[in-house]
N, C-alpha and C positions, 0 to 999 in steps of 0.2 A: 584618888586625889594626890594620895601620898607618892604613889609611883610616878605620876606626872610631875610633881615637884622635884624629886630626886633626878628624874631624867633633865629638867630644864636646869638644875644646878650643874649637873655633869656637862652639859652642852655650853653653859656659860664659862666653865673651866676650860673646856677644850673643844675646840671646832675645827672638824676636818672638811675642808672645801676642795671638791673636785671641779677645776674649770677648763672649759674646751675653747679654744679660738685664739685670736691675736688681739692684744696680748692675753686677754683672759675672756672667755665667754663663761658665764657663771652658773654652775650647777652646785648646790651646797648640800652636804648631808652630814648629819650629827651621829646617825647610826645607820644600819642598813634598813630600818623600817622608816627613817625621817622623810617627810616630804621634801619635793624640791622647793627650795626658797630663793628669792632673788638675792644676787650677789651684793647689792647695795647696802643690805641690812648689815653686812659684817666687814666687807672690803671696799674701799673706794679707789678705783682707777681713775686718777684725777688729771693725768697730763702725760704727754708724749712729745718726744722731741727727735725728728727723723730727718737724717740727711741722706739724699740719693744722688749717687755720682754715677753717670752714664757714659759708658764707653762704647767704641764700635762694635765690641763683641762681648761684652759683659756689663753688668751693672753691680754697684756695691751701695749696699743699704745699711746704715748704722741707726739703731733706734734706743733711745734711753726712755724707760717706761716707769712711771712712778706710781706706787701704791701706799694706801693708809689703811692701817688696821683700825676699825671703827669700835672695835669691842674691847671689854676688859679682859679678855681671855686670849690664849695662844692660838695663832691660826697655822695650819700647815696647808699649803697651796700648791696644787699641781697645775701648771701652766702648759697648755698646748700652743704652740706657736707655729702656724701653717704658713707654707710658702706657695706662691701661685705657680705651681707646676703644671705644665701642659706640653703639647708636642713642639713648641717653640722655646719653652723655657724649662730646662731639665732641673733636677734637685740641685740646689746650691753645691758647688764644688769646694767651698770654704765657708765654715761656720765658727763664730767665736762667742761664748757667753761668759762674762766677766764673773769670775768666782762661784760659778755653778757648773756641775757636770749634767749632761743631758742624754736622753734616749732619743731615738729617732724612728720614724717609719718611712713609707714611701713619699709622704708630702709633708710632714711636720717635725718638729722636735718637742721633747716634753722635759721639764725641769721642775723640780721641787724646791719651794722657798717656805721658810719659817718665819712668822712675824710675832713678836712679843705684843702684849697689850699696848694698844694706841701707838704702835710704832710705824713710821714711815721708812719705805725702802724704795731704792731704784735699781733697776736691771738694765744692763747695756748688752744688746745682741746685735752683732754685726755679721753680714754674710754677702757673699759674692756668687752671682748666678750668670750662667752663659744665656744669650739669646741669639736668635737668627731671623728676626722679623722686624727689627728696628723698632722695638717696643719694650717697655718695663711697666710692671704693675707692682703696687704695694697694697697689701690687703687692709681695707679699713671697714668694710661691711659688717664683719663679725662683731664689731663692738656694739652693735644693735643688741646683741644678747645681755648686755648690762642693764638693759631697761632704764638708762638714763644717760646723759650726755657727758663727754669728757669736757672737763672745765677749761683745759688750754691744750692746743694741738699746734705743733710749730713744724713747718717743713721747709728744707732747703734742697732744691734741685739744681743740680749742676750737670751742664752738658756743653760740648764744643761750640764756640761762637759761631762756626760756619753752618751748624745745623739749623734747619727750619723745625721748630719744635712746637708740639701741641701738649697741653697738661689739662687734665679734665677738672682740676680745681684752679680757679682764677687766682693767680698770684697778686699779692699786694704790692710788690716792689721787685727790682731786679738790679743786679750789680754785674759789671763786667771786669774779670780779673784773669790776668794772664791766659788770655785767648779761650777763656770759658765764660759762659752766661750762668749766674746763679739766680735762680727764681725763689722768692721768698714767699711763703704762704702760712698765715695764721688764722686760726679759728678758735673762738670763745664759745663754750657751751655746744660742743660738736657732737652731731649724731649722724654719721654719714650712713647712706643707704647703698652707696656705690663704692667700689674700689678707686684708689688713685692710679690713673693710667696716664703714661708718658708715651708719646709717638714722636719720630722725627724722620726727615728726609735729608 
């Protein structure tokens, strides 16, 4: 009992969370022997704002992701951010992450974020990716690993006005500006099972 109490105290003072996915798939550990616990107990990934700009040969995606530390302890979180890499979509040739350095492998980047007790933080990630089959994809399905929905998700998809465009999520409205159409998509309590796919002719 005494050992269990001291372990709980240590865990409440310092929590190490290892996450996988976009922007976070949760696997939490307090020590090497700790059991897997759902991320919502400690971290709230509650909002994302995504801008997708499609061009003839490449797509630019900018995302702002919002997190909240639900605990009274410090959290260090490793975020894996995957890209939709396949035969038609190579690894992004340009990646920016505001205020964070990152590591990468063949299909993802990784960055470490520290959060103080009850702190809220946002991360901005932008990348550009080539394509050769008139399509673009933004990974959404990995948010299923949070085991709860995102409170607010907002997307703006910009394409040339001359294109015949298909979007896998139904837009709520659209605007036409300077020869481009911008489709706006908003979802509350969003728990997508499929990725966002954009196609055009």
